[in-house]
N, C-alpha and C positions, 0 to 999 in steps of 0.2 A: 436490606440494613445489616451492614457488617458485624462481622464479630470479634475479639480479642487476639490482638497479636502469640502469636507460635513461635515461641521458644527452644531452641534445643541445643543441648550441649556439646556438641558433636565429640569429642575427645571422651566424652563417656559412653557413647556409643559402640558395641562392639561390631566391628565386620561380619558381614553374611556370607559367605562363600556363595555365588552366584549361581551357582551348579542347582540350586534348587529352583531356578525360573529357568537356564537352559539343559540343563544336564550334562553330559559327559563332553558334552563339545570345549566346556570351559577348564576342562579335566588335561592336565600333561601328566603322564606315568602314574594316576591316580592321586594327584596333586591338585588342589585347586588353583586357578591364576589368576580368576575376576572376583573379584570383591564388590560388596554392595552396603551405602548406608544412605536407607531413605529416610530423608528429612520430612516431605510430605509429596502425600500423595490428593487432590483436590478436585478427580475425573467426575467423582459423586456430583462433584458444584458444576460440572461442567469448567474446569480450569483443568491444570496440568500438574506435573509432576517435579518434584527437585529431587536429586542424591547426590550423592559421594558415588563415586567409581575409583575404585584401586586396581591397578596391572598390575601380577608381575610376573612377568616374562621365567621361564629358565634361563639358565646361564649359555647364551651363545644361541640362544632362537627368540623368532620375534612372534608375538602376539596379535595376528591378522582377524580386523573386524568388519565388514563387511555389514549395511545396513541401506534401510530407505527411511529418513524422516518423515511420520505420520504426522511433523506437528512440528512450530519453528523451534529448531534444537540448540541452545544456548550451552558450550561447553567450554569453559576456564579451565585452564592447568594450573594445578598449584604446585605442583610437587613432576621431576621427571617431564615427561614431553612425549611425544608422537617423533616419529624419524621415516627414511626414506627405506626404499627394498632394500638398498645398500648395509642399511644399519646407521647412516649417520643420519643426525638429531635434525628434526623441521620446527616443532613447536616447543616451546618452552616456558617456566612456569612464567606464568604473567599476559603469558600468549592468549587471544579469543577465540573461536569462531563458532559462526552464524553457520547451521545445513538446515535449509528452510524447508517449510512442509514439500512431500515429495523429490526430495534430493538423494542420487544415491553419492555414497560416501564409503569409503575406506580409511581404517585406523590402522598403523603398525607403531607397534609399542615394543623398545628392544630393553627398555629400563625400566623400573619401576618406578609408577606413575600414579599422581591423583589428579583428579580433574572433578570440578564440580560441574556438573548437570540438568538444565533446567529443560522443559518440555510445554510448551503453552498447552498443548493436549495431550496425546499420547503421546508415548514413549516409541523409538524407535522399533520399526519391522525390522529383526535380525538377519540374518540370509546366510551368514558366518561370521563361526566364530572357530578360530583353527591355529594351530602352531605350528612356525616353518622356519624355515633354515633364511637367516641372511643370504642376496645373491652378491654376488661376490664381479 
């Protein structure tokens, strides 16, 4: 038997620094670069997780995230987007990406970006989060 709907007013939520999850790897010069707003976590019911993620790269730098999807991961870009290694934008607001379970993937971000991420089960196994220089 189901339960009632869950309503969350995301503008009223604070962004939480992701350093509480990933440690100093999501910091650059002692400043957080990655923030989250956890919307739901239903792993205890055999379901998935939904969250907003905000990435704020330092000026002239690229945030690189390397991960493996532990469940189907749906990503919808709300603001900003992902880029190529040279800094040219690759994904834009309104773009959608699916990383199927077991899929290794990388994301590069050089502008402030907000995405809605929905995992059908466990969240990604993050292999690396780092700050790199654009490749010219």
